[in-house]
C-alpha positions as CSV (number, residue, x, y, z in Angstrom):
1,M,75.6,-4.2,114.6
2,V,76.3,-5.7,117.9
3,H,79.9,-4.6,119.3
4,L,82.1,-7.4,119.9
5,T,82.7,-6.8,123.7
6,V,78.9,-6.8,124.3
7,L,78.9,-10.3,122.9
8,I,81.9,-11.5,124.8
9,M,80.5,-10.0,128.1
10,G,77.2,-11.6,127.2
11,F,79.1,-15.0,126.8
12,I,80.9,-14.5,130.0
13,E,77.9,-13.7,132.2
14,D,76.0,-16.7,130.5
15,N,78.9,-19.0,131.4
16,R,79.1,-17.8,135.0
17,K,75.4,-18.4,135.4
18,E,75.6,-21.8,134.0
19,R,78.6,-22.6,136.2
20,M,76.8,-21.4,139.3
21,K,73.7,-23.3,138.4
22,F,75.8,-26.5,138.3
23,V,77.5,-25.7,141.6
24,D,74.0,-25.4,143.1
25,F,72.8,-28.6,141.5
26,W,75.9,-30.5,142.5
27,S,75.8,-29.0,146.1
28,D,72.1,-30.1,146.4
29,Y,72.8,-33.6,145.0
30,V,75.7,-34.3,147.4
31,L,73.6,-33.1,150.4
32,K,70.6,-35.4,149.3
33,H,72.8,-38.5,148.5
34,S,75.0,-40.7,150.6
35,D,78.8,-40.2,150.4
36,K,79.0,-43.8,149.4
37,E,76.6,-43.4,146.5
38,W,78.0,-40.1,145.0
39,S,81.6,-41.0,145.7
40,R,81.0,-44.5,143.7
41,Q,79.7,-42.4,140.9
42,Q,82.6,-40.1,140.8
43,N,84.8,-43.2,140.9
44,V,83.0,-44.4,137.6
45,I,83.4,-41.2,136.0
46,I,87.3,-40.9,136.9
47,N,88.0,-44.5,136.0
48,S,86.3,-44.1,132.6
49,C,88.6,-40.8,131.9
50,L,91.8,-42.9,132.8
51,R,90.6,-45.7,130.7
52,S,89.9,-43.4,127.7
53,T,93.5,-41.9,127.9
54,R,94.9,-45.3,127.4
55,M,92.8,-45.9,124.3
56,T,93.9,-45.4,120.8
57,R,91.7,-43.3,118.7
58,E,90.3,-46.5,116.8
59,E,89.6,-48.2,120.2
60,Y,87.8,-45.1,121.4
61,L,85.6,-44.7,118.3
62,K,85.0,-48.6,118.4
63,M,83.7,-48.0,121.9
64,K,81.4,-45.3,120.9
65,G,80.1,-47.3,117.8
66,E,81.8,-45.1,115.5
67,T,84.5,-45.7,112.9
68,F,87.7,-43.6,112.1
69,R,87.7,-42.0,108.7
70,K,90.9,-40.5,107.2
């Protein structure tokens, strides 16, 4: 049986590697694309997040093409 600490440490290390991989990807992307291009893309993401916070649950699910089930 694997000890819980070993599992947690493995998760932490995997998570760290994944985050570092993303940082490498993003830094490479920013270097290869113009400020105007990547900042426009970030603007789309940020505006989308802001819009979604003003939506009701039903509006959000409708946008995703899903329905709310109680």
